[in-house]
C-alpha positions as CSV (number, residue, x, y, z in Angstrom):
1,M,71.5,-1.5,16.0
2,Q,71.5,-1.2,19.8
3,D,74.5,1.1,19.9
4,S,73.0,3.2,17.2
5,A,69.6,3.4,18.9
6,V,71.2,4.4,22.2
7,S,73.3,7.1,20.4
8,V,70.2,8.5,18.8
9,A,68.3,8.6,22.1
10,R,71.2,10.2,23.9
11,A,71.6,12.8,21.1
12,F,67.9,13.6,21.5
13,V,68.5,14.1,25.3
14,A,71.5,16.4,24.5
15,A,69.3,18.4,22.1
16,I,66.6,18.7,24.9
17,N,69.3,19.8,27.3
18,A,70.5,22.5,24.9
19,A,66.9,23.5,24.1
20,D,68.0,23.0,20.5
21,L,64.8,22.9,18.4
22,G,66.7,22.4,15.1
23,T,68.5,19.3,16.3
24,L,65.3,18.0,18.0
25,R,63.5,18.4,14.7
26,A,66.3,16.7,12.8
27,L,66.1,13.7,15.1
28,M,62.3,13.3,14.9
29,S,60.6,11.2,12.4
30,E,57.8,13.0,10.4
31,D,55.3,10.9,12.3
32,H,57.0,11.4,15.7
33,T,54.7,10.8,18.7
34,F,55.3,12.2,22.2
35,V,53.6,10.6,25.1
36,D,53.6,12.7,28.3
37,A,53.7,11.4,31.9
38,K,49.9,11.6,32.1
39,G,49.6,9.3,29.0
40,H,48.5,12.0,26.5
41,A,49.9,11.4,23.0
42,F,50.8,14.2,20.6
43,S,51.8,13.3,17.0
44,G,53.7,15.1,14.2
45,A,57.2,16.5,14.3
46,E,56.1,20.1,13.6
47,T,53.4,19.9,16.4
48,M,56.1,18.7,18.8
49,I,58.5,21.5,17.9
50,Q,55.9,24.0,18.9
51,S,55.2,22.0,22.1
52,W,58.9,21.9,22.9
53,R,59.2,25.7,22.3
54,H,56.3,26.3,24.8
55,F,57.8,23.8,27.3
56,F,61.3,25.4,27.2
57,H,59.6,28.8,27.8
58,A,57.4,27.6,30.6
59,Y,60.2,25.6,32.3
60,P,63.5,27.5,31.8
61,E,66.8,25.7,32.3
62,Y,65.1,22.3,31.8
63,W,67.6,19.5,31.9
64,I,67.7,15.7,31.8
65,R,70.5,13.6,33.4
66,I,70.7,10.0,32.3
67,E,72.1,7.6,34.8
68,Q,71.4,4.3,32.9
69,S,70.2,3.2,29.5
70,I,69.1,-0.2,28.3
71,A,68.5,-1.1,24.6
72,D,66.3,-3.8,23.2
73,G,66.7,-3.6,19.4
74,N,65.2,-0.2,18.4
75,R,63.8,0.5,21.8
76,V,65.8,2.4,24.4
77,A,64.9,2.9,28.0
78,L,66.6,5.8,29.8
79,F,66.6,6.3,33.6
80,G,67.6,9.4,35.5
81,T,66.4,12.8,36.7
82,A,64.9,15.8,35.1
83,G,64.7,19.3,36.5
84,G,64.5,23.0,35.8
85,Q,62.7,26.1,36.9
86,W,59.2,27.6,36.4
87,R,58.0,30.7,34.5
88,V,54.8,32.4,35.8
89,D,53.5,35.6,34.2
90,E,56.7,36.0,32.3
91,H,58.8,35.9,35.6
92,I,61.1,33.0,36.5
93,V,60.2,31.7,39.9
94,T,62.9,31.5,42.5
95,G,64.0,27.9,43.1
96,T,64.3,24.8,41.1
97,W,62.6,21.4,40.8
98,H,63.8,17.9,40.0
99,V,62.1,14.5,39.7
100,P,63.2,10.9,39.1
101,A,62.1,10.0,35.6
102,A,62.3,7.4,32.9
103,W,62.0,7.7,29.1
104,L,61.3,5.1,26.4
105,A,62.4,5.9,22.9
106,K,61.5,4.0,19.8
107,I,64.1,4.6,17.1
108,E,63.6,4.0,13.4
109,S,66.0,4.8,10.6
110,G,68.1,6.9,12.9
111,K,65.2,9.1,14.1
112,V,63.1,9.1,17.2
113,K,59.7,7.8,16.2
114,R,58.2,7.7,19.7
115,W,59.3,9.4,23.0
116,S,57.5,8.5,26.2
117,V,58.1,10.1,29.6
118,F,57.4,8.5,32.9
119,C,57.5,10.6,36.1
120,D,55.5,12.2,38.9
121,T,54.0,15.4,37.5
122,T,53.5,17.4,40.7
123,W,56.6,19.4,39.8
124,A,54.7,21.1,37.0
125,T,52.9,23.4,39.4
126,P,55.1,26.2,40.8
127,P,55.2,26.9,44.5
128,K,52.4,29.0,45.8
129,G,53.0,32.7,46.1
130,E,55.8,32.7,43.5
131,G,56.2,34.4,40.2
132,G,54.6,37.6,39.0
């Protein structure tokens, strides 16, 4: 079970890194819940596909690098770094951002039922005077 849960969580990360909405959708349970770094929860696979579409647009070249994973039954903790760029007024801002981060996935029946992100969120605001 643990190897399978880790494989599903890592496949989810790979789909995020590829901005592959089809694979993300295939890996989400129907009642998938995403919890952002500020503790806001969003539920429903279709809702999250729209949210990921928006996120990938707002933060081009978004990536996750996993350095360590730990499984406990159907829960997988992932530790690493995330980064990308910013888009402001349809222009990609010069420069990049990265932040240490952790993710907690709950896997059920080979799907991601819950995906929680833990990181500082100051990266979300582009540098002053950039974009547009």
